[in-house]
C-alpha positions in Angstrom: 140.2 80.7 109.8 138.3 77.9 109.6 135.9 76.9 106.2 132.1 78.3 108.0 133.7 81.7 108.8 135.6 81.6 104.9 132.0 81.1 103.7 130.2 83.7 105.7 133.2 86.3 104.7 132.8 84.9 100.8 128.8 85.9 101.3 129.6 89.0 102.4 131.6 90.2 99.9 129.3 89.1 97.4 126.9 90.6 99.0 128.8 94.0 99.4 129.6 93.9 95.4 126.2 93.2 94.3 124.9 96.5 96.6 128.0 98.7 95.4 128.4 97.5 92.0 124.7 97.1 90.7 124.5 95.1 87.2 122.4 97.9 84.4 119.0 96.4 84.0 118.0 94.8 81.2 115.9 96.7 78.9 112.8 94.0 79.1 113.0 94.7 83.3 112.8 98.4 82.6 110.0 98.3 80.3 107.8 95.6 82.6 108.9 97.9 85.7 107.0 100.9 84.0 104.1 99.3 82.9 103.7 97.9 86.3 104.0 101.2 88.0 101.5 102.5 85.4 99.0 99.9 86.4 99.5 101.1 90.3 99.3 104.6 89.6 95.7 103.9 87.6 94.5 102.0 90.7 95.6 104.9 93.1 94.6 107.5 90.9 90.8 105.5 90.6 90.5 105.0 94.3 91.7 109.0 95.0 89.6 110.2 92.8 86.6 107.7 94.1 87.2 109.2 97.4 86.4 112.8 95.8 83.7 112.6 94.0 81.7 110.3 96.3 79.6 112.2 98.5 78.3 114.3 95.3 77.6 111.1 93.3 75.8 109.6 96.1 74.1 113.1 97.2 72.7 112.8 93.4 72.2 109.3 92.8 70.6 108.5 96.2 68.8 112.2 96.7 65.8 111.1 98.7 68.2 108.8 100.9 68.9 109.7 104.4 72.3 110.7 104.9 72.9 107.2 107.0 72.1 105.6 104.1 74.6 107.4 101.9 77.6 107.1 104.5 76.2 103.2 104.7 76.4 103.1 100.9 79.6 104.7 100.3 81.1 102.8 103.0 79.9 99.6 100.8 81.1 100.5 97.7 84.3 101.7 99.2 84.9 98.2 100.8 83.6 96.3 97.6 86.9 98.3 95.8 89.4 97.1 98.3 88.3 93.4 98.2 88.5 94.1 94.2 91.8 95.5 94.5 92.5 92.3 96.7 91.1 89.7 94.5 93.0 91.3 91.4 96.3 91.4 93.6 96.6 88.1 94.6 95.1 86.3 90.8 97.4 88.6 88.9 100.3 88.2 91.4 99.8 84.3 90.9 99.5 84.5 87.1 102.6 87.2 87.2 104.9 85.2 89.4 
């Protein structure tokens, strides 16, 4: 067996051991994952809640507007929400990285 095959075989053993016998996570890493998942949960909850109340809210706020105008406003608000999440993800992703 030449050295290239030995190296590849050694790497496969290292990967296998890392998968089959994971090391316990540090408490700080666990806390970080919990906090990040809570932030994700809040973002998703905001999206779902806004989708649920959007039609009724726009009907109340824009009571004299046509259905087409309310639909366009709802789409614009949703687009702004998505753009805000994208910008926030990029900025905080860079800060975190």
